[in-house]
PDB file of N, CA, C and O in Angstrom, chain B, residues numbered from 101:
ATOM      1  N   MET B 101      97.827 101.218 125.036  1.00  0.00           N
ATOM      2  CA  MET B 101      97.297 101.618 124.736  1.00  0.00           C
ATOM      3  C   MET B 101      98.142 102.326 123.575  1.00  0.00           C
ATOM      4  O   MET B 101      97.428 102.882 122.741  1.00  0.00           O
ATOM      5  N   LYS B 102      99.762 102.431 123.319  1.00  0.00           N
ATOM      6  CA  LYS B 102      99.677 102.779 122.409  1.00  0.00           C
ATOM      7  C   LYS B 102      99.220 102.158 120.831  1.00  0.00           C
ATOM      8  O   LYS B 102      98.992 102.887 119.866  1.00  0.00           O
ATOM      9  N   SER B 103      99.146 100.678 120.816  1.00  0.00           N
ATOM     10  CA  SER B 103      98.669  99.992 120.170  1.00  0.00           C
ATOM     11  C   SER B 103      97.545 100.239 119.948  1.00  0.00           C
ATOM     12  O   SER B 103      97.486 100.092 118.728  1.00  0.00           O
ATOM     13  N   ARG B 104      96.545 100.531 120.295  1.00  0.00           N
ATOM     14  CA  ARG B 104      95.191 100.852 119.953  1.00  0.00           C
ATOM     15  C   ARG B 104      95.321 101.657 119.699  1.00  0.00           C
ATOM     16  O   ARG B 104      94.761 101.313 118.658  1.00  0.00           O
ATOM     17  N   VAL B 105      95.607 102.906 119.495  1.00  0.00           N
ATOM     18  CA  VAL B 105      96.475 104.265 118.624  1.00  0.00           C
ATOM     19  C   VAL B 105      96.508 104.354 117.241  1.00  0.00           C
ATOM     20  O   VAL B 105      95.914 104.983 116.366  1.00  0.00           O
ATOM     21  N   ASN B 106      97.779 103.159 117.356  1.00  0.00           N
ATOM     22  CA  ASN B 106      98.124 102.606 116.460  1.00  0.00           C
ATOM     23  C   ASN B 106      97.139 101.855 115.171  1.00  0.00           C
ATOM     24  O   ASN B 106      97.391 101.700 113.976  1.00  0.00           O
ATOM     25  N   THR B 107      95.869 101.464 116.033  1.00  0.00           N
ATOM     26  CA  THR B 107      95.337 100.724 115.821  1.00  0.00           C
ATOM     27  C   THR B 107      94.176 101.406 114.284  1.00  0.00           C
ATOM     28  O   THR B 107      93.615 101.315 113.192  1.00  0.00           O
ATOM     29  N   VAL B 108      94.482 101.949 115.293  1.00  0.00           N
ATOM     30  CA  VAL B 108      93.216 103.432 114.854  1.00  0.00           C
ATOM     31  C   VAL B 108      93.331 104.147 113.447  1.00  0.00           C
ATOM     32  O   VAL B 108      92.738 104.261 112.374  1.00  0.00           O
ATOM     33  N   LEU B 109      94.747 104.658 114.290  1.00  0.00           N
ATOM     34  CA  LEU B 109      95.175 105.676 112.640  1.00  0.00           C
ATOM     35  C   LEU B 109      95.700 104.579 111.147  1.00  0.00           C
ATOM     36  O   LEU B 109      95.639 105.013 109.997  1.00  0.00           O
ATOM     37  N   GLY B 110      96.158 103.246 111.462  1.00  0.00           N
ATOM     38  CA  GLY B 110      95.753 102.280 110.593  1.00  0.00           C
ATOM     39  C   GLY B 110      95.268 102.200 109.539  1.00  0.00           C
ATOM     40  O   GLY B 110      95.649 102.112 108.372  1.00  0.00           O
ATOM     41  N   LEU B 111      93.543 102.277 110.559  1.00  0.00           N
ATOM     42  CA  LEU B 111      92.551 101.616 110.127  1.00  0.00           C
ATOM     43  C   LEU B 111      92.379 102.511 109.186  1.00  0.00           C
ATOM     44  O   LEU B 111      92.567 102.228 108.003  1.00  0.00           O
ATOM     45  N   ILE B 112      91.826 104.256 109.775  1.00  0.00           N
ATOM     46  CA  ILE B 112      91.693 105.594 109.047  1.00  0.00           C
ATOM     47  C   ILE B 112      92.836 105.469 107.352  1.00  0.00           C
ATOM     48  O   ILE B 112      92.504 105.518 106.168  1.00  0.00           O
ATOM     49  N   GLN B 113      94.096 105.313 107.969  1.00  0.00           N
ATOM     50  CA  GLN B 113      94.821 105.090 106.515  1.00  0.00           C
ATOM     51  C   GLN B 113      95.027 103.953 105.696  1.00  0.00           C
ATOM     52  O   GLN B 113      95.806 103.824 104.752  1.00  0.00           O
ATOM     53  N   MET B 114      93.925 102.844 106.366  1.00  0.00           N
ATOM     54  CA  MET B 114      93.265 102.292 105.366  1.00  0.00           C
ATOM     55  C   MET B 114      92.309 102.814 104.656  1.00  0.00           C
ATOM     56  O   MET B 114      92.557 102.863 103.452  1.00  0.00           O
ATOM     57  N   VAL B 115      91.069 103.315 105.064  1.00  0.00           N
ATOM     58  CA  VAL B 115      90.063 103.638 104.924  1.00  0.00           C
ATOM     59  C   VAL B 115      90.250 104.492 104.178  1.00  0.00           C
ATOM     60  O   VAL B 115      89.249 104.578 103.466  1.00  0.00           O
ATOM     61  N   LEU B 116      91.413 105.642 103.743  1.00  0.00           N
ATOM     62  CA  LEU B 116      91.442 106.532 103.114  1.00  0.00           C
ATOM     63  C   LEU B 116      92.243 106.556 101.740  1.00  0.00           C
ATOM     64  O   LEU B 116      92.121 107.323 100.785  1.00  0.00           O
ATOM     65  N   SER B 117      93.566 104.896 102.043  1.00  0.00           N
ATOM     66  CA  SER B 117      93.363 104.694 100.531  1.00  0.00           C
ATOM     67  C   SER B 117      92.271 103.646 100.061  1.00  0.00           C
ATOM     68  O   SER B 117      92.209 103.724  98.834  1.00  0.00           O
ATOM     69  N   LEU B 118      91.554 102.879 100.450  1.00  0.00           N
ATOM     70  CA  LEU B 118      90.870 102.157  99.549  1.00  0.00           C
ATOM     71  C   LEU B 118      89.661 103.660  98.773  1.00  0.00           C
ATOM     72  O   LEU B 118      89.114 103.317  97.725  1.00  0.00           O
ATOM     73  N   TYR B 119      89.400 104.782  99.150  1.00  0.00           N
ATOM     74  CA  TYR B 119      88.557 105.473  98.754  1.00  0.00           C
ATOM     75  C   TYR B 119      89.062 105.939  97.704  1.00  0.00           C
ATOM     76  O   TYR B 119      88.344 106.320  96.780  1.00  0.00           O
ATOM     77  N   TRP B 120      90.370 105.992  97.657  1.00  0.00           N
ATOM     78  CA  TRP B 120      91.332 107.554  96.812  1.00  0.00           C
ATOM     79  C   TRP B 120      91.508 105.882  95.888  1.00  0.00           C
ATOM     80  O   TRP B 120      91.901 106.159  94.755  1.00  0.00           O
ATOM     81  N   MET B 121      91.378 104.686  96.011  1.00  0.00           N
ATOM     82  CA  MET B 121      91.775 103.715  95.047  1.00  0.00           C
ATOM     83  C   MET B 121      90.579 103.063  93.918  1.00  0.00           C
ATOM     84  O   MET B 121      90.588 102.471  92.839  1.00  0.00           O
ATOM     85  N   CYS B 122      89.558 103.587  94.923  1.00  0.00           N
ATOM     86  CA  CYS B 122      87.650 103.191  94.845  1.00  0.00           C
ATOM     87  C   CYS B 122      86.950 104.507  93.384  1.00  0.00           C
ATOM     88  O   CYS B 122      85.910 104.625  92.736  1.00  0.00           O
ATOM     89  N   GLN B 123      88.048 105.107  93.468  1.00  0.00           N
ATOM     90  CA  GLN B 123      87.531 106.736  93.420  1.00  0.00           C
ATOM     91  C   GLN B 123      87.972 106.727  91.661  1.00  0.00           C
ATOM     92  O   GLN B 123      87.235 106.759  90.676  1.00  0.00           O
ATOM     93  N   MET B 124      89.616 106.664  91.778  1.00  0.00           N
ATOM     94  CA  MET B 124      90.434 106.037  90.472  1.00  0.00           C
ATOM     95  C   MET B 124      89.564 104.964  89.665  1.00  0.00           C
ATOM     96  O   MET B 124      89.116 105.075  88.524  1.00  0.00           O
ATOM     97  N   ILE B 125      89.425 103.718  90.711  1.00  0.00           N
ATOM     98  CA  ILE B 125      88.868 102.729  89.711  1.00  0.00           C
ATOM     99  C   ILE B 125      87.097 103.308  89.064  1.00  0.00           C
ATOM    100  O   ILE B 125      86.507 102.802  88.110  1.00  0.00           O
ATOM    101  N   SER B 126      86.557 104.558  90.000  1.00  0.00           N
ATOM    102  CA  SER B 126      85.104 103.865  89.244  1.00  0.00           C
ATOM    103  C   SER B 126      85.027 105.433  88.546  1.00  0.00           C
ATOM    104  O   SER B 126      84.010 105.995  88.139  1.00  0.00           O
ATOM    105  N   LEU B 127      85.959 105.781  88.543  1.00  0.00           N
ATOM    106  CA  LEU B 127      86.709 106.697  87.226  1.00  0.00           C
ATOM    107  C   LEU B 127      86.495 105.683  85.549  1.00  0.00           C
ATOM    108  O   LEU B 127      85.657 105.586  84.652  1.00  0.00           O
ATOM    109  N   TYR B 128      88.047 105.010  85.963  1.00  0.00           N
ATOM    110  CA  TYR B 128      87.957 104.411  84.490  1.00  0.00           C
ATOM    111  C   TYR B 128      87.137 103.676  83.990  1.00  0.00           C
ATOM    112  O   TYR B 128      87.128 103.276  82.826  1.00  0.00           O
ATOM    113  N   TYR B 129      86.068 103.341  85.187  1.00  0.00           N
ATOM    114  CA  TYR B 129      84.731 102.915  84.843  1.00  0.00           C
ATOM    115  C   TYR B 129      83.906 104.011  84.248  1.00  0.00           C
ATOM    116  O   TYR B 129      83.168 103.589  83.357  1.00  0.00           O
ATOM    117  N   LYS B 130      83.848 104.826  84.394  1.00  0.00           N
ATOM    118  CA  LYS B 130      83.013 105.960  83.883  1.00  0.00           C
ATOM    119  C   LYS B 130      83.313 106.282  82.658  1.00  0.00           C
ATOM    120  O   LYS B 130      82.440 106.147  81.801  1.00  0.00           O
ATOM    121  N   TYR B 131      84.711 106.819  82.269  1.00  0.00           N
ATOM    122  CA  TYR B 131      85.143 106.737  80.991  1.00  0.00           C
ATOM    123  C   TYR B 131      84.942 106.222  80.275  1.00  0.00           C
ATOM    124  O   TYR B 131      84.433 106.790  79.309  1.00  0.00           O
ATOM    125  N   ASN B 132      85.321 103.998  80.184  1.00  0.00           N
ATOM    126  CA  ASN B 132      85.622 103.520  79.591  1.00  0.00           C
ATOM    127  C   ASN B 132      83.825 102.487  79.478  1.00  0.00           C
ATOM    128  O   ASN B 132      83.782 101.623  78.602  1.00  0.00           O
ATOM    129  N   TYR B 133      83.230 102.580  79.892  1.00  0.00           N
ATOM    130  CA  TYR B 133      81.926 101.510  79.858  1.00  0.00           C
ATOM    131  C   TYR B 133      80.767 102.570  80.047  1.00  0.00           C
ATOM    132  O   TYR B 133      79.922 102.027  80.759  1.00  0.00           O
ATOM    133  N   THR B 134      80.319 104.006  79.673  1.00  0.00           N
ATOM    134  CA  THR B 134      79.343 104.631  80.040  1.00  0.00           C
ATOM    135  C   THR B 134      79.345 105.928  78.688  1.00  0.00           C
ATOM    136  O   THR B 134      80.314 106.290  78.020  1.00  0.00           O
ATOM    137  N   ASP B 135      77.988 106.387  78.615  1.00  0.00           N
ATOM    138  CA  ASP B 135      77.784 107.967  77.732  1.00  0.00           C
ATOM    139  C   ASP B 135      77.565 108.758  78.396  1.00  0.00           C
ATOM    140  O   ASP B 135      76.556 109.461  78.362  1.00  0.00           O
ATOM    141  N   ILE B 136      78.763 108.852  79.413  1.00  0.00           N
ATOM    142  CA  ILE B 136      79.139 110.035  79.629  1.00  0.00           C
ATOM    143  C   ILE B 136      79.876 110.939  79.128  1.00  0.00           C
ATOM    144  O   ILE B 136      80.742 110.687  78.290  1.00  0.00           O
ATOM    145  N   LEU B 137      79.646 112.019  79.544  1.00  0.00           N
ATOM    146  CA  LEU B 137      80.218 112.814  78.722  1.00  0.00           C
ATOM    147  C   LEU B 137      81.215 113.670  79.558  1.00  0.00           C
ATOM    148  O   LEU B 137      80.621 114.747  79.613  1.00  0.00           O
ATOM    149  N   PHE B 138      82.409 113.827  80.255  1.00  0.00           N
ATOM    150  CA  PHE B 138      83.294 114.315  80.551  1.00  0.00           C
ATOM    151  C   PHE B 138      84.687 115.756  80.032  1.00  0.00           C
ATOM    152  O   PHE B 138      85.763 115.569  79.464  1.00  0.00           O
ATOM    153  N   ALA B 139      84.168 116.877  80.439  1.00  0.00           N
ATOM    154  CA  ALA B 139      84.645 117.991  79.571  1.00  0.00           C
ATOM    155  C   ALA B 139      86.621 117.535  80.116  1.00  0.00           C
ATOM    156  O   ALA B 139      87.463 118.234  79.554  1.00  0.00           O
ATOM    157  N   PHE B 140      86.894 116.979  80.629  1.00  0.00           N
ATOM    158  CA  PHE B 140      88.277 116.516  80.207  1.00  0.00           C
ATOM    159  C   PHE B 140      88.641 115.008  80.226  1.00  0.00           C
ATOM    160  O   PHE B 140      88.177 114.812  79.103  1.00  0.00           O
ATOM    161  N   ILE B 141      89.099 113.773  80.595  1.00  0.00           N
ATOM    162  CA  ILE B 141      89.601 112.578  81.098  1.00  0.00           C
ATOM    163  C   ILE B 141      90.721 112.890  80.716  1.00  0.00           C
ATOM    164  O   ILE B 141      91.304 113.453  79.791  1.00  0.00           O
ATOM    165  N   TYR B 142      91.099 111.725  82.886  1.00  0.00           N
ATOM    166  CA  TYR B 142      92.779 111.963  82.797  1.00  0.00           C
ATOM    167  C   TYR B 142      92.505 110.387  82.102  1.00  0.00           C
ATOM    168  O   TYR B 142      91.626 109.534  82.219  1.00  0.00           O
ATOM    169  N   PRO B 143      94.101 110.558  81.122  1.00  0.00           N
ATOM    170  CA  PRO B 143      94.487 109.207  80.443  1.00  0.00           C
ATOM    171  C   PRO B 143      94.182 107.907  81.755  1.00  0.00           C
ATOM    172  O   PRO B 143      93.813 107.960  82.928  1.00  0.00           O
ATOM    173  N   SER B 144      94.522 106.915  80.910  1.00  0.00           N
ATOM    174  CA  SER B 144      94.319 105.332  81.579  1.00  0.00           C
ATOM    175  C   SER B 144      95.987 105.473  82.542  1.00  0.00           C
ATOM    176  O   SER B 144      95.921 104.820  83.583  1.00  0.00           O
ATOM    177  N   TRP B 145      96.838 105.914  82.419  1.00  0.00           N
ATOM    178  CA  TRP B 145      98.514 105.636  82.978  1.00  0.00           C
ATOM    179  C   TRP B 145      97.987 106.490  83.933  1.00  0.00           C
ATOM    180  O   TRP B 145      98.846 106.506  84.815  1.00  0.00           O
ATOM    181  N   VAL B 146      97.205 107.105  84.221  1.00  0.00           N
ATOM    182  CA  VAL B 146      97.157 108.018  85.776  1.00  0.00           C
ATOM    183  C   VAL B 146      96.667 107.575  85.991  1.00  0.00           C
ATOM    184  O   VAL B 146      97.045 106.792  86.863  1.00  0.00           O
ATOM    185  N   LEU B 147      95.359 107.468  85.573  1.00  0.00           N
ATOM    186  CA  LEU B 147      94.457 106.283  86.643  1.00  0.00           C
ATOM    187  C   LEU B 147      95.307 105.230  87.202  1.00  0.00           C
ATOM    188  O   LEU B 147      95.545 105.140  88.406  1.00  0.00           O
ATOM    189  N   PHE B 148      95.766 104.425  86.295  1.00  0.00           N
ATOM    190  CA  PHE B 148      96.323 103.006  87.035  1.00  0.00           C
ATOM    191  C   PHE B 148      97.205 103.755  88.183  1.00  0.00           C
ATOM    192  O   PHE B 148      97.136 103.451  89.374  1.00  0.00           O
ATOM    193  N   SER B 149      98.412 105.225  87.421  1.00  0.00           N
ATOM    194  CA  SER B 149      99.287 104.882  88.997  1.00  0.00           C
ATOM    195  C   SER B 149      99.638 105.314  90.234  1.00  0.00           C
ATOM    196  O   SER B 149     100.676 105.153  90.876  1.00  0.00           O
ATOM    197  N   ASN B 150      97.982 106.253  90.635  1.00  0.00           N
ATOM    198  CA  ASN B 150      97.222 106.526  91.025  1.00  0.00           C
ATOM    199  C   ASN B 150      96.524 105.239  91.952  1.00  0.00           C
ATOM    200  O   ASN B 150      96.862 104.974  93.105  1.00  0.00           O
ATOM    201  N   VAL B 151      95.548 104.565  91.216  1.00  0.00           N
ATOM    202  CA  VAL B 151      95.605 102.777  92.339  1.00  0.00           C
ATOM    203  C   VAL B 151      96.751 102.290  92.442  1.00  0.00           C
ATOM    204  O   VAL B 151      96.687 101.828  93.582  1.00  0.00           O
ATOM    205  N   LEU B 152      97.941 102.017  92.005  1.00  0.00           N
ATOM    206  CA  LEU B 152      99.619 102.122  92.595  1.00  0.00           C
ATOM    207  C   LEU B 152      99.342 102.434  93.488  1.00  0.00           C
ATOM    208  O   LEU B 152      98.884 101.798  94.437  1.00  0.00           O
ATOM    209  N   LEU B 153      99.616 103.736  93.343  1.00  0.00           N
ATOM    210  CA  LEU B 153      99.757 105.098  94.653  1.00  0.00           C
ATOM    211  C   LEU B 153      98.604 104.362  95.738  1.00  0.00           C
ATOM    212  O   LEU B 153      99.086 104.059  96.829  1.00  0.00           O
ATOM    213  N   SER B 154      97.522 104.131  95.593  1.00  0.00           N
ATOM    214  CA  SER B 154      96.605 103.494  96.952  1.00  0.00           C
ATOM    215  C   SER B 154      96.819 102.327  97.144  1.00  0.00           C
ATOM    216  O   SER B 154      96.100 101.750  97.960  1.00  0.00           O
ATOM    217  N   ILE B 155      97.853 101.607  96.476  1.00  0.00           N
ATOM    218  CA  ILE B 155      98.013 100.310  97.171  1.00  0.00           C
ATOM    219  C   ILE B 155      98.921 100.221  98.098  1.00  0.00           C
ATOM    220  O   ILE B 155      98.816  99.648  99.182  1.00  0.00           O
ATOM    221  N   ILE B 156      99.944 100.869  97.614  1.00  0.00           N
ATOM    222  CA  ILE B 156     101.291 101.422  98.646  1.00  0.00           C
ATOM    223  C   ILE B 156     101.272 101.808  99.888  1.00  0.00           C
ATOM    224  O   ILE B 156     101.888 101.301 100.826  1.00  0.00           O
ATOM    225  N   SER B 157     100.022 103.394  99.912  1.00  0.00           N
ATOM    226  CA  SER B 157      99.541 103.599 100.984  1.00  0.00           C
ATOM    227  C   SER B 157      98.929 102.776 101.877  1.00  0.00           C
ATOM    228  O   SER B 157      99.137 102.855 103.088  1.00  0.00           O
ATOM    229  N   LEU B 158      97.987 101.780 101.236  1.00  0.00           N
ATOM    230  CA  LEU B 158      97.308 100.779 102.153  1.00  0.00           C
ATOM    231  C   LEU B 158      98.416  99.747 102.777  1.00  0.00           C
ATOM    232  O   LEU B 158      98.630  99.275 103.894  1.00  0.00           O
ATOM    233  N   TYR B 159      98.875  99.664 101.776  1.00  0.00           N
ATOM    234  CA  TYR B 159     100.227  97.779 102.395  1.00  0.00           C
ATOM    235  C   TYR B 159     101.030  99.137 103.712  1.00  0.00           C
ATOM    236  O   TYR B 159     101.689  98.563 104.579  1.00  0.00           O
ATOM    237  N   PHE B 160     100.996 100.613 103.852  1.00  0.00           N
ATOM    238  CA  PHE B 160     101.645 101.195 104.546  1.00  0.00           C
ATOM    239  C   PHE B 160     100.538 101.240 105.881  1.00  0.00           C
ATOM    240  O   PHE B 160     100.956 101.273 107.038  1.00  0.00           O
ATOM    241  N   GLY B 161      99.420 101.236 105.622  1.00  0.00           N
ATOM    242  CA  GLY B 161      98.444 101.117 106.453  1.00  0.00           C
ATOM    243  C   GLY B 161      98.040 100.538 107.992  1.00  0.00           C
ATOM    244  O   GLY B 161      97.880 100.809 109.182  1.00  0.00           O
ATOM    245  N   ILE B 162      98.002  99.015 106.433  1.00  0.00           N
ATOM    246  CA  ILE B 162      98.376  97.904 107.364  1.00  0.00           C
ATOM    247  C   ILE B 162      99.729  97.472 108.035  1.00  0.00           C
ATOM    248  O   ILE B 162      99.671  96.664 108.962  1.00  0.00           O
ATOM    249  N   LYS B 163     101.108  98.029 107.567  1.00  0.00           N
ATOM    250  CA  LYS B 163     101.949  98.197 108.185  1.00  0.00           C
ATOM    251  C   LYS B 163     102.074  99.028 109.749  1.00  0.00           C
ATOM    252  O   LYS B 163     103.023  98.905 110.524  1.00  0.00           O
ATOM    253  N   LEU B 164     101.170  99.666 109.909  1.00  0.00           N
ATOM    254  CA  LEU B 164     101.204 100.762 111.379  1.00  0.00           C
ATOM    255  C   LEU B 164     100.669  99.445 112.171  1.00  0.00           C
ATOM    256  O   LEU B 164     101.196  98.771 113.056  1.00  0.00           O
ATOM    257  N   MET B 165      99.146  99.321 111.363  1.00  0.00           N
ATOM    258  CA  MET B 165      98.552  98.262 112.078  1.00  0.00           C
ATOM    259  C   MET B 165      99.201  97.269 113.266  1.00  0.00           C
ATOM    260  O   MET B 165      98.796  97.008 114.399  1.00  0.00           O
ATOM    261  N   ASN B 166     100.284  96.864 112.578  1.00  0.00           N
ATOM    262  CA  ASN B 166     101.140  95.465 112.832  1.00  0.00           C
ATOM    263  C   ASN B 166     102.091  95.494 114.045  1.00  0.00           C
ATOM    264  O   ASN B 166     102.764  94.717 114.722  1.00  0.00           O
ATOM    265  N   GLY B 167     101.642  97.420 113.915  1.00  0.00           N
ATOM    266  CA  GLY B 167     103.392  97.883 114.672  1.00  0.00           C
ATOM    267  C   GLY B 167     104.456  97.697 114.541  1.00  0.00           C
ATOM    268  O   GLY B 167     105.345  97.614 115.388  1.00  0.00           O
ATOM    269  N   LYS B 168     104.511  97.557 112.832  1.00  0.00           N
ATOM    270  CA  LYS B 168     105.281  97.303 112.515  1.00  0.00           C
ATOM    271  C   LYS B 168     106.972  98.844 112.405  1.00  0.00           C
ATOM    272  O   LYS B 168     108.155  98.904 112.740  1.00  0.00           O
ATOM    273  N   ILE B 169     105.677  99.961 111.562  1.00  0.00           N
ATOM    274  CA  ILE B 169     106.336 101.399 111.180  1.00  0.00           C
ATOM    275  C   ILE B 169     105.514 101.877 112.146  1.00  0.00           C
ATOM    276  O   ILE B 169     104.560 101.282 112.646  1.00  0.00           O
ATOM    277  N   THR B 170     106.146 103.627 112.548  1.00  0.00           N
ATOM    278  CA  THR B 170     105.642 104.062 114.082  1.00  0.00           C
ATOM    279  C   THR B 170     104.017 105.355 112.676  1.00  0.00           C
ATOM    280  O   THR B 170     104.255 105.529 111.481  1.00  0.00           O
ATOM    281  N   SER B 171     103.188 105.715 113.108  1.00  0.00           N
ATOM    282  CA  SER B 171     102.525 107.264 112.723  1.00  0.00           C
ATOM    283  C   SER B 171     103.050 107.822 112.063  1.00  0.00           C
ATOM    284  O   SER B 171     102.513 108.090 110.989  1.00  0.00           O
ATOM    285  N   LYS B 172     104.164 108.222 112.302  1.00  0.00           N
ATOM    286  CA  LYS B 172     104.818 109.827 112.003  1.00  0.00           C
ATOM    287  C   LYS B 172     105.247 109.209 110.481  1.00  0.00           C
ATOM    288  O   LYS B 172     104.967 109.913 109.511  1.00  0.00           O
ATOM    289  N   GLN B 173     106.059 107.637 110.204  1.00  0.00           N
ATOM    290  CA  GLN B 173     106.870 107.813 108.970  1.00  0.00           C
ATOM    291  C   GLN B 173     105.445 107.360 107.971  1.00  0.00           C
ATOM    292  O   GLN B 173     105.421 107.577 106.760  1.00  0.00           O
ATOM    293  N   SER B 174     104.140 106.608 108.837  1.00  0.00           N
ATOM    294  CA  SER B 174     102.869 106.087 107.856  1.00  0.00           C
ATOM    295  C   SER B 174     102.495 107.371 106.984  1.00  0.00           C
ATOM    296  O   SER B 174     102.261 107.327 105.776  1.00  0.00           O
ATOM    297  N   TYR B 175     102.474 108.518 107.771  1.00  0.00           N
ATOM    298  CA  TYR B 175     101.117 109.640 107.438  1.00  0.00           C
ATOM    299  C   TYR B 175     102.767 110.393 106.884  1.00  0.00           C
ATOM    300  O   TYR B 175     103.171 109.946 105.810  1.00  0.00           O
ATOM    301  N   LEU B 176     103.278 111.006 107.276  1.00  0.00           N
ATOM    302  CA  LEU B 176     104.937 110.942 105.933  1.00  0.00           C
ATOM    303  C   LEU B 176     104.850 109.981 104.905  1.00  0.00           C
ATOM    304  O   LEU B 176     104.341 110.719 104.061  1.00  0.00           O
ATOM    305  N   THR B 177     104.938 109.124 104.457  1.00  0.00           N
ATOM    306  CA  THR B 177     104.659 108.153 103.987  1.00  0.00           C
ATOM    307  C   THR B 177     102.918 108.753 102.447  1.00  0.00           C
ATOM    308  O   THR B 177     102.956 109.230 101.313  1.00  0.00           O
ATOM    309  N   MET B 178     102.210 108.495 103.018  1.00  0.00           N
ATOM    310  CA  MET B 178     100.748 108.951 102.496  1.00  0.00           C
ATOM    311  C   MET B 178     100.988 110.077 101.809  1.00  0.00           C
ATOM    312  O   MET B 178     100.936 110.323 100.604  1.00  0.00           O
ATOM    313  N   ILE B 179     101.453 111.202 103.432  1.00  0.00           N
ATOM    314  CA  ILE B 179     100.785 111.975 102.588  1.00  0.00           C
ATOM    315  C   ILE B 179     102.047 112.322 101.012  1.00  0.00           C
ATOM    316  O   ILE B 179     101.840 112.087  99.822  1.00  0.00           O
ATOM    317  N   PHE B 180     102.842 112.715 101.439  1.00  0.00           N
ATOM    318  CA  PHE B 180     103.776 112.747 100.096  1.00  0.00           C
ATOM    319  C   PHE B 180     103.207 111.561  99.198  1.00  0.00           C
ATOM    320  O   PHE B 180     103.472 112.124  98.136  1.00  0.00           O
ATOM    321  N   LEU B 181     102.713 110.529  98.850  1.00  0.00           N
ATOM    322  CA  LEU B 181     101.725 109.743  98.221  1.00  0.00           C
ATOM    323  C   LEU B 181     100.696 110.286  97.331  1.00  0.00           C
ATOM    324  O   LEU B 181     100.568 109.802  96.206  1.00  0.00           O
ATOM    325  N   ILE B 182      99.867 111.355  97.773  1.00  0.00           N
ATOM    326  CA  ILE B 182      99.175 111.882  97.542  1.00  0.00           C
ATOM    327  C   ILE B 182      99.881 112.704  97.182  1.00  0.00           C
ATOM    328  O   ILE B 182     100.499 112.070  96.326  1.00  0.00           O
ATOM    329  N   ILE B 183     100.404 113.941  97.167  1.00  0.00           N
ATOM    330  CA  ILE B 183     101.312 115.132  96.699  1.00  0.00           C
ATOM    331  C   ILE B 183     101.536 114.509  95.234  1.00  0.00           C
ATOM    332  O   ILE B 183     101.333 114.999  94.123  1.00  0.00           O
ATOM    333  N   ILE B 184     102.226 112.742  95.790  1.00  0.00           N
ATOM    334  CA  ILE B 184     103.063 112.739  93.694  1.00  0.00           C
ATOM    335  C   ILE B 184     101.906 112.069  93.136  1.00  0.00           C
ATOM    336  O   ILE B 184     102.125 111.652  91.999  1.00  0.00           O
ATOM    337  N   GLY B 185     100.452 111.775  93.690  1.00  0.00           N
ATOM    338  CA  GLY B 185      98.995 111.471  93.343  1.00  0.00           C
ATOM    339  C   GLY B 185      98.462 112.801  92.316  1.00  0.00           C
ATOM    340  O   GLY B 185      98.191 112.770  91.115  1.00  0.00           O
ATOM    341  N   GLY B 186      98.432 113.802  93.154  1.00  0.00           N
ATOM    342  CA  GLY B 186      98.257 115.476  92.803  1.00  0.00           C
ATOM    343  C   GLY B 186      98.762 115.844  91.495  1.00  0.00           C
ATOM    344  O   GLY B 186      98.141 116.223  90.502  1.00  0.00           O
ATOM    345  N   LEU B 187     100.300 115.619  91.722  1.00  0.00           N
ATOM    346  CA  LEU B 187     101.178 115.805  90.379  1.00  0.00           C
ATOM    347  C   LEU B 187     101.574 115.624  89.803  1.00  0.00           C
ATOM    348  O   LEU B 187     102.475 116.274  89.274  1.00  0.00           O
ATOM    349  N   ILE B 188     101.022 114.273  89.433  1.00  0.00           N
ATOM    350  CA  ILE B 188     100.368 113.519  88.635  1.00  0.00           C
ATOM    351  C   ILE B 188      99.350 113.837  87.100  1.00  0.00           C
ATOM    352  O   ILE B 188      99.491 113.853  85.877  1.00  0.00           O
ATOM    353  N   ASN B 189      98.111 114.096  88.326  1.00  0.00           N
ATOM    354  CA  ASN B 189      96.895 114.574  87.944  1.00  0.00           C
ATOM    355  C   ASN B 189      97.024 116.019  87.192  1.00  0.00           C
ATOM    356  O   ASN B 189      96.479 116.146  86.095  1.00  0.00           O
ATOM    357  N   ILE B 190      97.490 116.728  87.572  1.00  0.00           N
ATOM    358  CA  ILE B 190      96.975 117.975  87.547  1.00  0.00           C
ATOM    359  C   ILE B 190      98.770 118.338  86.214  1.00  0.00           C
ATOM    360  O   ILE B 190      99.033 119.330  85.535  1.00  0.00           O
ATOM    361  N   LEU B 191      99.338 117.377  86.347  1.00  0.00           N
ATOM    362  CA  LEU B 191     100.637 117.839  85.213  1.00  0.00           C
ATOM    363  C   LEU B 191      99.941 116.726  84.211  1.00  0.00           C
ATOM    364  O   LEU B 191     100.458 116.575  83.104  1.00  0.00           O
ATOM    365  N   SER B 192      99.185 116.217  84.443  1.00  0.00           N
ATOM    366  CA  SER B 192      98.122 114.845  82.981  1.00  0.00           C
ATOM    367  C   SER B 192      97.974 115.581  81.928  1.00  0.00           C
ATOM    368  O   SER B 192      98.446 115.402  80.806  1.00  0.00           O
ATOM    369  N   VAL B 193      97.062 116.723  82.452  1.00  0.00           N
ATOM    370  CA  VAL B 193      95.902 117.760  81.593  1.00  0.00           C
ATOM    371  C   VAL B 193      96.501 119.151  81.413  1.00  0.00           C
ATOM    372  O   VAL B 193      95.758 119.853  80.728  1.00  0.00           O
ATOM    373  N   ALA B 194      97.386 119.642  81.733  1.00  0.00           N
ATOM    374  CA  ALA B 194      97.762 120.416  81.614  1.00  0.00           C
ATOM    375  C   ALA B 194      98.905 120.859  80.317  1.00  0.00           C
ATOM    376  O   ALA B 194      99.367 121.999  80.263  1.00  0.00           O
TER     377      ALA B 194
END
């Protein structure tokens, strides 16, 4: 039963990480390859760092699915990475 819970939690974490990654890649594409006018634009290094953080979170989701770490460790890491990414976003436009 516990392995099923870890599998479901790992899948949820992986989906959230992939969504985060796709959002940052989409923003990069819109900034550089479309004629959309934005009020402000995140620098490319911010987008790349957020993609890197989402890849790390995805890795921890995979480790959770395989039972290598606990769900508490995995989700605390994911929350920490999201906070770091949010701080990078806020500080880059301030």
